[in-house]
Residue frames relative to the residue before (quaternion, step in Angstrom):
aa qw qx qy qz dx dy dz
M 1.0000 0.0000 0.0000 0.0000 0.00 0.00 0.00
S 0.2148 -0.7739 0.5818 0.1284 3.61 -0.74 0.98
T 0.3232 -0.7226 0.5867 0.1710 3.51 -1.25 0.68
T 0.2643 -0.7569 0.5777 0.1531 3.51 -0.94 0.92
V 0.1278 -0.7934 0.5922 0.0586 3.55 -0.80 0.99
S 0.1039 -0.7897 0.6025 0.0503 3.50 -0.89 1.01
A 0.6551 -0.5082 0.3543 0.4326 3.58 -1.11 0.20
N 0.6779 0.4691 -0.2918 0.4850 3.59 1.14 -0.47
N 0.7818 0.2152 -0.1100 0.5748 3.62 1.20 -0.35
P 0.0048 0.8236 -0.5671 -0.0123 3.72 0.41 1.04
S 0.4454 -0.6761 0.5194 0.2734 3.50 -1.09 0.73
E 0.4789 -0.6749 0.4710 0.3053 3.55 -0.96 0.89
A 0.5677 0.6021 -0.3707 0.4215 3.57 1.14 -0.52
D 0.6718 0.5074 -0.2926 0.4535 3.61 1.15 -0.59
G 0.6325 -0.5195 0.3632 0.4452 3.55 1.19 -0.02
P 0.6984 -0.4874 0.3132 0.4202 3.57 -1.16 0.11
H 0.5951 -0.5756 0.4460 0.3401 3.56 -1.07 0.63
P 0.5097 -0.6775 0.3990 0.3494 3.70 -0.62 0.80
Y 0.7399 0.3325 -0.2248 0.5399 3.59 1.16 -0.26
S 0.2872 0.7353 -0.5599 0.2518 3.56 0.99 0.67
K 0.3225 -0.7413 0.5680 0.1546 3.52 -1.03 0.89
P 0.4137 -0.6661 0.5667 0.2529 3.50 -0.99 1.01
T 0.4374 -0.6411 0.5633 0.2835 3.49 -1.38 0.46
L 0.0848 -0.8171 0.5699 -0.0169 3.52 -0.26 1.30
S 0.4274 -0.6797 0.5107 0.3075 3.61 -0.98 0.63
D 0.6373 -0.5132 0.3890 0.4232 3.60 -1.23 0.35
R 0.6466 0.4989 -0.3248 0.4769 3.67 1.00 -0.68
E 0.6268 0.5121 -0.3597 0.4642 3.67 0.95 -0.78
I 0.6426 0.5195 -0.3211 0.4626 3.62 0.99 -0.88
E 0.6460 0.5377 -0.3059 0.4472 3.57 0.94 -0.98
V 0.6637 0.4774 -0.2915 0.4966 3.62 0.90 -0.93
L 0.6479 0.5415 -0.3094 0.4374 3.60 0.86 -0.93
L 0.6887 0.4668 -0.2667 0.4866 3.57 0.91 -1.01
A 0.6477 0.5179 -0.3336 0.4484 3.52 0.92 -0.84
W 0.6420 0.5333 -0.3225 0.4466 3.64 1.01 -0.80
F 0.6190 0.5558 -0.3376 0.4404 3.59 1.12 -0.60
S 0.7398 0.3901 -0.2307 0.4972 3.51 1.17 -0.67
C 0.6845 0.4552 -0.2888 0.4908 3.59 1.23 0.06
D 0.5341 -0.6294 0.4554 0.3334 3.57 -1.24 0.53
T 0.8250 0.1239 -0.0351 0.5503 3.53 0.98 -0.78
K 0.5719 -0.5881 0.4337 0.3728 3.53 -1.22 0.45
A 0.5544 0.5883 -0.4014 0.4305 3.56 1.17 -0.49
N 0.6666 0.5115 -0.2925 0.4566 3.58 0.99 -0.79
V 0.5535 0.5636 -0.3627 0.4944 3.57 1.25 -0.61
G 0.6980 0.4910 -0.2845 0.4367 3.58 0.78 -1.05
K 0.6444 0.5065 -0.3212 0.4744 3.50 1.01 -0.83
G 0.6780 0.4910 -0.3111 0.4499 3.69 0.89 -0.90
L 0.7728 0.3597 -0.1869 0.4883 3.66 1.01 -0.74
Y 0.4123 -0.7492 0.4162 0.3089 3.46 1.44 0.14
I 0.4979 0.5961 -0.4448 0.4459 3.56 0.97 0.98
S 0.5324 -0.6053 0.4616 0.3703 3.60 -1.15 0.31
L 0.6678 -0.4839 0.4053 0.3946 3.55 -1.39 0.41
G 0.6496 0.5247 -0.3216 0.4464 3.60 0.96 -0.81
T 0.6377 0.5023 -0.3234 0.4862 3.57 1.07 -0.69
V 0.6031 0.5292 -0.3592 0.4767 3.62 0.96 -0.74
N 0.6946 0.4676 -0.2993 0.4575 3.64 0.85 -0.96
T 0.6229 0.5050 -0.3625 0.4749 3.62 0.99 -0.70
H 0.6328 0.4897 -0.3736 0.4692 3.77 0.78 -0.73
L 0.7133 0.4732 -0.2944 0.4249 3.65 0.68 -0.95
A 0.6189 0.5312 -0.3384 0.4693 3.54 1.18 -0.63
R 0.6342 0.5188 -0.3163 0.4781 3.55 1.03 -0.79
V 0.6164 0.5365 -0.3316 0.4715 3.60 0.99 -0.76
R 0.7200 0.4448 -0.2862 0.4493 3.52 0.79 -0.96
Q 0.5901 0.5717 -0.3389 0.4583 3.59 1.24 -0.65
K 0.6552 0.5247 -0.2848 0.4630 3.53 0.99 -1.00
Y 0.6449 0.4786 -0.3208 0.5022 3.65 1.03 -0.80
E 0.6175 0.5231 -0.3627 0.4621 3.68 0.93 -0.71
C 0.6747 0.5374 -0.3153 0.3956 3.58 0.88 -0.90
V 0.7132 0.3894 -0.2444 0.5291 3.57 1.20 -0.53
G 0.6262 -0.5975 0.3498 0.3585 3.52 1.25 0.40
R 0.6690 0.4689 -0.3061 0.4887 3.62 1.12 0.34
A 0.1501 -0.8418 0.5158 0.0533 3.58 0.65 1.28
A 0.0491 -0.7725 0.6329 -0.0176 3.48 -1.15 0.84
P 0.0053 -0.8788 0.4771 0.0047 3.63 0.46 1.11
T 0.7561 0.3307 -0.1548 0.5431 3.48 1.25 -0.48
K 0.6357 -0.5099 0.3829 0.4350 3.57 -1.27 0.36
A 0.6321 0.5600 -0.3347 0.4180 3.56 0.97 -0.73
A 0.6658 0.4955 -0.2890 0.4772 3.50 1.09 -0.82
L 0.6260 0.5233 -0.3329 0.4727 3.55 1.16 -0.67
V 0.6181 0.5106 -0.3646 0.4737 3.58 1.06 -0.65
A 0.6423 0.5397 -0.3282 0.4340 3.57 0.96 -0.81
R 0.6557 0.4894 -0.3058 0.4869 3.59 1.00 -0.88
A 0.6648 0.4955 -0.3343 0.4480 3.60 0.87 -0.75
L 0.5901 0.5422 -0.3462 0.4879 3.61 1.15 -0.62
Q 0.7037 0.4897 -0.2632 0.4425 3.54 0.86 -1.09
D 0.7336 0.4178 -0.2198 0.4888 3.56 1.08 -0.67
G 0.5223 -0.6801 0.3916 0.3337 3.62 1.27 0.09
L 0.3839 0.7107 -0.5016 0.3098 3.56 1.22 0.44
I 0.7833 0.0423 -0.0438 0.6187 3.61 1.15 -0.55
D 0.3576 -0.6940 0.5830 0.2251 3.44 -1.33 0.30
V 0.6292 -0.5401 0.3697 0.4193 3.65 -1.10 0.46
K 0.6004 0.5644 -0.3587 0.4386 3.64 1.12 -0.59
D 0.6533 0.5333 -0.3320 0.4226 3.56 1.16 -0.53
L 0.6071 0.5906 -0.3527 0.3977 3.60 1.20 -0.29
């Protein structure tokens, strides 16, 4: 028996849907959005009163979560694209 897969009903056996959203925590989103508006991760840490290591940990977890849903985001530009696609930010916010 074959299974028909449509864009509205992807099969779980075929892997994650290309537009699956990862479940990001509020803090992960906060760090991610702060990084988009800062030149450096060190400035993100200063602005959020967290260490650079904590900033890196949050961003690594965000990247890992995107990887788990099949939407790798290895660079800052790729993370910006994912945030735009997922409605976390708007082009006007950049």
